N, C-alpha and C positions, 0 to 999 in steps of 0.2 A: 600299324600304322595308327592306332587310335590315340587321339589327342596330340598327335605330333602335325605342324603344319608342312607339308612340303608340296612339291609341284612335279608333275609326271613330264618328263621330255622324252621326245623320241619319234618313232614312225612305225605303223603297222601297216601290211600287205593284209588286205582283208581277203583276197582270194585264197592266199596260201597260209594265212594265219601266221605268217611270221612277221619278226620286226626286231627293232633295237630300241632300248630306251633306259632311261635312268630316273631315280627319285631325287630331288634337290630340296633342300631345306629351304623354306620360303620365311625369311627373317622378316619381311614386312608384314606377313599375316600373323607371325608369332608374336610380333610387338603388338599387333592390334589386339589379339585373344588375350594376352597377358594383361593389357590394360582394361579390358572389359571385365577379365575376372577380378582383378584388383578392384575395381569400382562395385563389382557386385558384392565381393566379400566386405567391403567399407560399410555398404547401405545395410547389409545383413548385421553387421557389429553395432552400428548404430541403432538399428531397431531393435536389438536383443538389450542395450544399455538404456534406450528409452523404457521397454517393458519391464526391466528391472528397477528402474527408478520410479516408474510409475506404480508397480507393485509394492515396493517398499513405501512410498509415501501415502498411498491407500491403506495399508496398514498401521501407518503411524497416525494416521487420522481418526483411526478405528479400533483402538486397542480393547475398548469395553465389548466391542463387537464379538471380536476372538474368545475372550472369556466366556461369554454367554456360549457361544459356539462348541467351546471344548465342554463347559459343564453340561450342556444340554446332548451332546454326544455320547458322553459315559467313558470310562476307562478304555473299553476295548476298540472304539472308533477312533479315539484320541491318538492311538498308538500306531494306527495305521499310517502308510505315509502316502504323500500326494505323489501324482505322477509328474516329471519333470518336463517342461518344454523343450522342443528340440526344432532346429532347423536344418532342413535339407539343403544342401547345395548342388546344382547341377550345372555341368560346363558343356559347353558347345565345343567340338573339336573342328578343324579347318579340312579334315581329309572329306 
């Protein structure tokens, strides 16, 4: 049931630990969760775009700094790759 919006309906006799029930899909909660997830993804995508734009703008403003950094680091350090940024997305479930 992880990540699925459901509603349990039924009854339980607590003395005998017996009962009847069923699980129904909760469409309203699913629509709310979907809207929240879409908004969250939009925000992350926008932040990633802003980061990439700012990073490229900063590098375009300072090309001489890149040359100095490459020459000072030497050939062995220049060939090493930088780690790429990543974003983790967490989702809340209705269960």
